[in-house]
C-alpha positions in Angstrom: 14.1 -9.0 -19.6 11.4 -9.1 -16.9 11.2 -11.9 -14.4 7.9 -13.2 -15.9 8.4 -12.5 -19.6 7.0 -15.4 -21.4 4.5 -16.5 -18.7 0.9 -16.3 -19.6 -1.8 -15.9 -17.1 -5.6 -16.5 -17.8 -7.8 -14.9 -15.2 -11.6 -15.0 -14.6 -11.7 -12.3 -12.0 -13.6 -9.4 -10.6 -13.4 -6.8 -7.9 -10.1 -6.5 -6.3 -8.4 -9.6 -4.7 -7.8 -11.5 -7.9 -7.1 -8.3 -10.1 -4.6 -7.0 -7.7 -2.8 -10.3 -7.8 -2.7 -10.6 -11.6 -1.9 -7.0 -12.1 1.3 -7.5 -10.0 2.1 -10.4 -12.3 1.7 -8.2 -15.2 4.1 -5.8 -13.7 6.7 -8.4 -13.8 6.2 -9.1 -17.4 3.5 -11.8 -17.4 0.9 -11.7 -20.1 -2.5 -11.5 -18.4 -5.6 -12.3 -20.4 -8.6 -11.1 -18.4 -11.9 -13.0 -19.3 -14.8 -10.6 -18.8 -18.5 -10.8 -19.2 -19.6 -9.4 -22.7 -21.4 -6.0 -22.4 -20.5 -5.3 -18.9 -17.1 -6.9 -18.0 -15.7 -6.9 -14.5 -18.3 -5.1 -12.1 -15.4 -3.0 -10.8 -15.7 -1.0 -13.9 -18.6 0.4 -12.7 -17.8 1.1 -9.1 -17.4 4.9 -9.6 -16.4 7.4 -12.5 -13.7 9.3 -10.5 -10.8 8.9 -12.9 -12.0 10.7 -16.1 -15.1 8.5 -16.2 -13.2 5.3 -15.2 -13.5 3.5 -11.9 -10.7 4.1 -9.2 -10.6 0.4 -8.2 -10.4 -0.6 -11.9 -7.7 1.8 -13.0 -5.5 0.7 -9.9 -5.8 -3.1 -10.6 -6.0 -3.6 -14.2 -3.2 -2.0 -16.1 -1.0 -4.0 -18.6 -3.8 -6.6 -19.1 -5.6 -7.8 -22.3 -9.5 -7.9 -22.1 -11.2 -10.8 -23.7 -15.0 -10.9 -23.5 -16.5 -14.3 -23.3 -19.9 -15.6 -22.1 -18.5 -18.6 -20.1 -21.9 -20.3 -20.1 -22.2 -20.2 -23.9 -21.8 -23.6 -25.7 -18.5 -22.2 -27.4 -16.9 -21.0 -24.2 -15.5 -24.5 -23.1 -13.5 -24.8 -26.4 -12.2 -21.3 -26.2 -11.1 -21.6 -22.5 -9.5 -25.1 -23.5 -7.4 -23.5 -26.2 -6.5 -20.5 -23.9 -5.3 -22.8 -21.1 -3.4 -25.2 -23.4 -1.2 -22.0 -23.8 -1.3 -20.8 -20.3 1.0 -21.2 -17.3 -1.4 -19.9 -14.6 -5.1 -19.8 -14.1 -6.5 -17.4 -11.4 -10.2 -17.1 -10.6 -12.2 -15.7 -7.9 -15.7 -16.5 -9.0 -18.6 -17.4 -6.8 -18.0 -20.5 -4.8 -18.2 -23.6 -7.0 -18.6 -21.6 -10.0 -15.2 -22.5 -11.5 -15.8 -26.2 -10.8 -19.2 -26.0 -12.7 -17.3 -24.7 -15.6 -14.8 -27.5 -15.5 -12.0 -25.3 -14.3 -11.3 -26.9 -11.1 -7.6 -28.1 -10.4 -8.6 -31.7 -10.4 -10.4 -31.5 -13.7 -7.5 -29.4 -15.3 -4.4 -31.2 -13.9 -4.5 -34.4 -16.0 -5.0 -32.5 -19.3 -2.6 -29.6 -18.2 -0.2 -31.1 -15.7 2.3 -28.0 -15.8 -0.8 -25.6 -15.1 -0.8 -23.6 -11.8 -4.3 -23.0 -10.6 -5.0 -20.3 -8.0 -8.6 -20.1 -6.5 -9.2 -17.0 -4.5 -12.3 -17.0 -2.2 -13.8 -15.5 0.9 -13.4 -18.7 3.1 -11.6 -21.2 1.3 -12.5 -24.3 -0.9 -14.2 -26.3 2.0 -15.6 -26.0 5.5 -18.9 -24.8 6.9 -18.4 -21.1 5.6 -17.4 -22.1 2.0 -20.6 -20.9 0.3 -21.0 -17.5 2.3 -20.8 -14.3 0.4 -17.6 -12.6 1.2 -17.0 -8.8 0.7 -14.0 -6.9 2.1 -15.9 -5.3 5.0 -17.5 -8.5 5.9 -14.1 -10.3 6.1 -12.7 -7.3 8.2 -15.5 -8.0 10.7 -15.3 -11.9 10.7 -11.6 -11.7 11.1 -11.8 -9.4 14.2 -10.2 -6.6 12.5 -13.1 -4.3 13.4 -13.0 -5.4 17.1 -9.6 -3.8 17.4 -9.9 -0.9 14.9 -11.7 2.5 15.6 -12.5 4.4 18.8 -13.4 3.3 22.3 -17.0 3.9 21.4 -17.4 2.5 17.8 -15.5 0.1 15.5 -14.1 1.3 12.0 -13.2 -0.4 9.1 -10.1 0.3 7.2 -10.2 3.0 4.6 -8.8 0.8 1.9 -9.6 -2.9 0.9 -7.3 -4.5 3.4 -8.9 -8.0 3.3 -8.8 -8.1 -0.6 -5.3 -6.6 -0.6 -4.1 -9.3 1.8 -5.8 -12.1 -0.3 -4.3 -10.7 -3.6 -0.7 -10.5 -2.1 -0.8 -14.2 -0.8 -2.1 -15.2 -4.2 0.7 -13.3 -5.9 3.5 -14.7 -3.7 2.2 -18.2 -3.8 2.0 -18.1 -7.6 5.7 -16.8 -7.8 6.7 -19.8 -5.4 4.7 -22.3 -7.5 6.5 -21.1 -10.6 9.8 -21.6 -9.0 8.8 -25.0 -7.9 7.5 -25.9 -11.3 10.9 -25.1 -12.6 12.3 -27.8 -10.6 9.6 -30.6 -10.9 7.7 -29.6 -14.2 4.5 -29.9 -12.3 1.8 -27.3 -11.7 0.1 -26.7 -8.5 -3.3 -26.0 -6.8 -3.3 -22.8 -4.5 -6.3 -22.1 -2.5 -6.2 -18.6 -1.0 -8.9 -17.3 1.2 -9.6 -13.8 2.4 -10.4 -14.9 5.9 -7.1 -16.8 6.4 -5.1 -14.0 4.8 -6.7 -11.3 7.1 -6.3 -13.6 10.2 -2.6 -13.9 9.4 -2.3 -10.2 9.5 -4.2 -10.2 12.8 -1.7 -12.4 14.8 -0.4 -9.6 17.0 -3.7 -9.0 18.5 -4.6 -12.7 18.5 -1.4 -13.4 20.4 -1.9 -10.2 22.7 -5.4 -11.8 23.8 -3.7 -15.3 24.2 -5.3 -17.7 26.6 -8.1 -15.5 27.5 -6.3 -12.2 28.1 -7.9 -9.0 27.3 -7.5 -8.0 23.6 -6.0 -4.6 22.6 -8.5 -1.8 23.1 -9.8 0.3 20.2 -7.6 3.5 20.3 -8.5 5.5 17.2 -5.5 6.4 15.3 -3.3 5.9 18.4 -1.4 2.7 19.1 -3.3 0.4 21.6 -0.4 -0.7 23.5 2.2 2.0 23.3 2.0 5.5 24.5 2.7 8.4 23.2 2.1 6.8 19.8 -0.5 8.5 17.5 -2.1 11.7 16.5 -1.6 15.0 18.4 -3.0 18.4 17.3 -0.8 21.4 17.0 -1.7 25.1 17.4 -2.2 25.8 13.8 -5.1 23.1 13.4 -3.0 20.5 11.8 -2.2 17.1 13.3 1.3 15.6 13.9 1.6 11.7 14.2 4.4 10.6 16.6 5.7 7.4 18.1 7.9 6.5 21.0 9.4 2.9 21.2 11.6 2.8 24.3 12.6 4.5 27.5 15.6 6.5 25.9 13.2 8.1 23.5 10.7 9.0 26.3 13.5 10.9 28.0 14.5 12.6 24.7 10.7 13.4 24.2 10.4 15.2 27.6 13.7 17.0 27.4 13.8 18.3 23.8 10.2 18.2 22.6 8.2 19.0 25.6 11.0 21.0 27.4 10.0 19.4 30.6 12.9 17.2 31.7 11.5 16.5 35.1 8.6 14.5 33.4 11.0 11.9 32.4 11.5 10.6 35.8 8.0 11.1 37.0 6.8 7.7 38.6 3.5 8.1 37.0 5.0 7.8 33.5 8.1 5.6 34.2 7.2 2.7 31.9 5.3 2.3 28.7 2.7 0.2 30.7 2.1 3.2 33.2 2.1 5.7 30.2 -0.6 3.7 28.4 -2.7 3.5 31.6 -2.4 7.4 31.9 -2.9 8.2 28.2 -5.7 10.6 28.9 -3.5 12.7 31.4 -0.5 12.5 29.2 -2.5 13.4 26.1 -3.6 16.7 27.9 0.0 17.5 28.9 1.3 16.9 25.4 -1.4 18.9 23.5 -1.1 21.9 25.9 2.6 22.1 24.8 1.8 21.5 21.2 -1.1 24.2 21.2 1.5 26.9 21.3 3.3 25.7 18.2 2.7 25.0 14.6 2.7 21.4 13.2 6.0 22.3 11.5 7.6 23.4 14.7 6.6 20.3 16.4 8.0 18.2 13.7 11.2 20.1 13.9 11.6 19.4 17.5 10.7 15.8 17.0 13.4 15.5 14.2 15.9 17.1 16.4 15.2 14.6 19.3 15.2 11.7 16.6 11.6 10.9 17.6 9.6 9.1 14.9 6.9 11.4 13.3 4.8 11.8 10.3 2.3 14.3 8.8 -1.4 13.3 8.7 -1.6 13.6 4.9 -4.9 13.8 3.0 -5.2 12.1 -0.5 -4.4 15.5 -2.2 -1.2 15.8 -0.1 -0.3 12.3 -1.2 -0.6 13.1 -4.9 2.0 15.9 -4.1 4.4 13.9 -1.7 8.0 15.2 -1.8 9.6 11.9 -1.2 7.6 10.0 -4.1 8.6 12.9 -6.4 12.1 12.8 -5.3 12.6 9.1 -5.9 10.6 9.6 -9.3 8.0 7.0 -8.4 5.3 8.4 -10.6 4.8 7.5 -14.3 2.0 7.4 -16.8 -0.1 4.6 -18.3 -2.4 4.8 -21.2 -6.2 4.1 -21.0 -9.3 4.4 -22.9 -9.6 7.9 -21.5 -6.1 9.0 -22.2 -2.8 8.9 -20.1 -3.2 8.6 -16.4 -0.6 8.9 -13.6 0.4 5.7 -12.0 2.7 4.7 -9.1 5.6 2.4 -10.0 5.5 -0.9 -8.1 7.2 -0.9 -4.8 10.6 -2.4 -4.9 13.4 -0.8 -7.1 15.3 -3.5 -9.1 18.3 -2.4 -10.9 18.1 -5.0 -13.7 14.6 -4.4 -15.2 11.8 -2.1 -15.4 8.2 -2.8 -14.3 5.7 -3.3 -17.2 3.4 -0.3 -17.2 1.1 -1.0 -20.3 -2.4 0.4 -20.9 -5.6 -0.2 -19.0 -7.8 -2.2 -21.4 -11.2 -1.1 -22.8 -13.8 -3.8 -22.3 -13.2 -6.6 -24.9 -10.4 -4.6 -26.6 -8.2 -7.7 -27.4 -11.0 -10.3 -28.0 -10.6 -10.7 -31.7 -6.8 -10.6 -31.6 -6.6 -13.2 -28.9 -9.1 -15.5 -30.6 -7.2 -15.1 -33.8 -4.0 -16.3 -32.1 -6.1 -19.4 -31.2 -7.0 -20.2 -34.8 -10.4 -18.4 -35.2 -10.7 -16.8 -38.6 -12.8 -13.8 -39.6 -15.9 -15.9 -40.4 -15.7 -17.9 -37.1 -15.2 -14.6 -35.2 -18.3 -13.1 -36.8 -20.4 -16.1 -35.8 -19.2 -15.7 -32.0 -20.1 -12.1 -32.1 -23.4 -12.7 -33.7 -24.3 -15.5 -31.1 -23.1 -13.2 -28.3 -20.5 -15.7 -27.3 -18.0 -12.8 -27.1 
């Protein structure tokens, strides 16, 4: 038995934040019914065609779901949604600001009719406030939340290489829904969850926020290096590869000088005798470290770092990651079915010993429409009318 077996989630979702949230609920056993626009569906289906013709974002965030096509503005849509929600435990939506309320799907409109229903609204800026109606895409939220001001090089800001603002919002929606389900088990009452991408991202920004507390200078943009700890970041080796390493304390600085650089006198050099001094002298130190590493391969550097018990990592590419030895050793890859055949999929993080994650197929657009509506009492003739009038 999975933790959310028997839980039904209805979701009006697109892009990343809400789909990532609901896919994780599906991983735990929830039945997730994804309501999509007839003909086109979730617009993330068309982001690219890199996975045998399917979009990479969609493949990632939509396995184990059922796809129901429905024109939510059609005259019959309200009745269909009403029947769906009567059997649901959770409603998730990340439509444009105000759209769910116009469809009668606000928590206030639903709570009296379905007092046990949990309603989770995911938006860019939240349900109120002066920014409520602003369009919010991942990069825009990264910018608004100050993430770009501390990420990148000294000369130019850079965004994260994955959708961190969407992921943050999806994770907070996911965890808050789990908490609301626990609370409902005690009170019998549903809840309204209002998750904003901005607030989720700002939570993740609290270290640089506090570092810049009371008007202090914020962390500098340091590329892939750490902004406030040094040496901590990428260093080239003599074979053209890059090694990532990180020191956390003075004991490790001594070990680094003695066992990696083979320059024990450097450990007591007054120019580098604290992390603050090393951070200030990072250009000088970088030149000294790379001079040593230039005579070695990346594998040799990592071997010395391991011997000295200094934290390190390879700077892997996506192709390296597909072949990562640790993921393979821990058997973290499986397969899921899809409209284009079986695809590799990473098992969800966390290894419970009492159940296995649900890893069901990625749905084709509208694949489950007729079956779901049949469950709700629509017979063959009624389905034919809905198809003919383009309601589904």
